[in-house]
C-alpha atoms as one frame of an Amber mdcrd trajectory, in Angstrom:
protein
   2.384   0.972 -15.455   2.711   4.134 -17.519  -0.476   5.931 -16.468  -0.355
   8.276 -13.517  -3.540   7.478 -11.648  -4.510   9.873  -8.867  -3.959   8.359
  -5.407  -7.674   8.461  -4.544  -8.508   6.301  -7.558  -5.581   3.923  -7.066
  -6.306   3.489  -3.341  -9.948   2.733  -4.049  -9.016   0.156  -6.698  -6.554
  -1.556  -4.349  -9.143  -1.824  -1.599 -11.824  -3.149  -3.971  -9.431  -5.790
  -5.327  -8.629  -7.070  -1.831 -12.318  -7.200  -0.886 -13.215  -8.925  -4.173
 -10.756 -11.674  -3.212 -12.429 -12.135   0.160 -10.005  -9.980   2.125 -10.401
  -6.998   4.393  -9.430  -3.436   3.452  -9.280  -0.330   5.604  -8.226   3.219
   4.869  -5.850   4.260   7.664  -5.124   7.766   6.371  -6.735   9.761   3.576
  -4.371  12.068   1.731  -4.830  14.562  -1.065  -7.049  13.032  -3.790  -4.677
  14.142  -6.565  -1.246  13.948  -4.952   0.691  11.962  -2.445   2.272   8.612
  -1.840   0.328   5.420  -1.209   1.472   2.970   1.448  -0.129  -0.462   1.658
   0.288  -2.432   4.874  -0.259  -5.998   3.736  -1.299  -8.553   6.349  -2.155
 -12.221   6.338  -4.356 -13.387   9.232  -3.507 -10.206  11.114   0.260 -10.684
  10.804   2.361  -8.124   8.914   3.463  -9.581   5.579   4.897  -6.485   3.848
   4.691  -2.742   3.488   4.426  -1.612  -0.131   4.892   1.938  -1.359   3.947
   3.609  -4.627   6.845   5.813  -5.744   7.421   8.069  -8.710  10.083   6.591
 -11.005  12.619   8.526 -13.034  10.542   8.107 -16.206   7.537   9.832 -14.583
   5.534   6.627 -14.115   4.627   5.109 -10.781   6.281   1.946  -9.533   5.685
  -0.163  -6.436   8.417  -1.226  -4.053   8.555  -3.145  -0.826   9.874  -1.240
   2.178  13.128  -2.811   3.368  12.467  -1.339   6.843   9.495  -3.643   7.456
  10.050  -7.374   7.554   7.275  -9.967   7.774   5.938 -10.168  11.307   7.537
  -6.850  12.346   4.465  -5.145  13.803   6.351  -2.405  15.632   8.436  -1.554
  12.554   5.315  -1.191  10.426   3.576   1.006  13.019   6.643   3.211  13.458
   7.129   3.687   9.730   3.456   4.514   9.137   3.465   7.031  11.989   6.674
   8.625  10.770   5.430   8.943   7.209   2.066  10.413   8.308   3.852  13.112
  10.331   6.018  14.194   7.413   3.621  13.719   4.490   0.091  15.072   5.009
  -0.796  13.948   1.467  -0.029  10.294   2.307  -2.610   7.586   1.649  -2.230
   4.618   4.011  -4.184   1.413   3.413  -4.292  -1.810   5.388  -5.184  -5.059
   3.650  -5.633  -8.436   5.288  -5.807 -11.109   2.618  -5.264 -14.839   2.303
  -1.936 -15.737   0.729  -0.621 -12.173   1.045   2.576 -12.795  -0.928   0.637
 -14.286  -3.825  -1.892 -11.435  -3.723   0.928  -8.869  -3.851   2.718 -10.645
  -6.703  -0.442 -10.930  -8.817  -1.569  -7.406  -8.036   1.833  -5.866  -8.809
   2.197  -7.890 -12.016  -1.079  -6.430 -13.259   0.199  -2.874 -12.834
């Protein structure tokens, strides 16, 4: 993805996409509308599937990566990482999605970006 969408717009689009597919979306932390990182806690049936983060790449575009610190099912790791990031980044946007077939949702969603 070469466009640099503001976090408020990107977060809203992510949440709408999950809800359009019959999932649940919740905003855990609202950051600055024009700046900040986006974290997406991806769940399937309430169980942690992944934690995705939007990062700024070397070429100035945004890219998405999966956090290696959070493994599927690692509830405490996800909570700790979200809490840590919120303390150190007041501009952070944190979103929680609970969708069917979470891995497939993430793959399709990331491929479209």
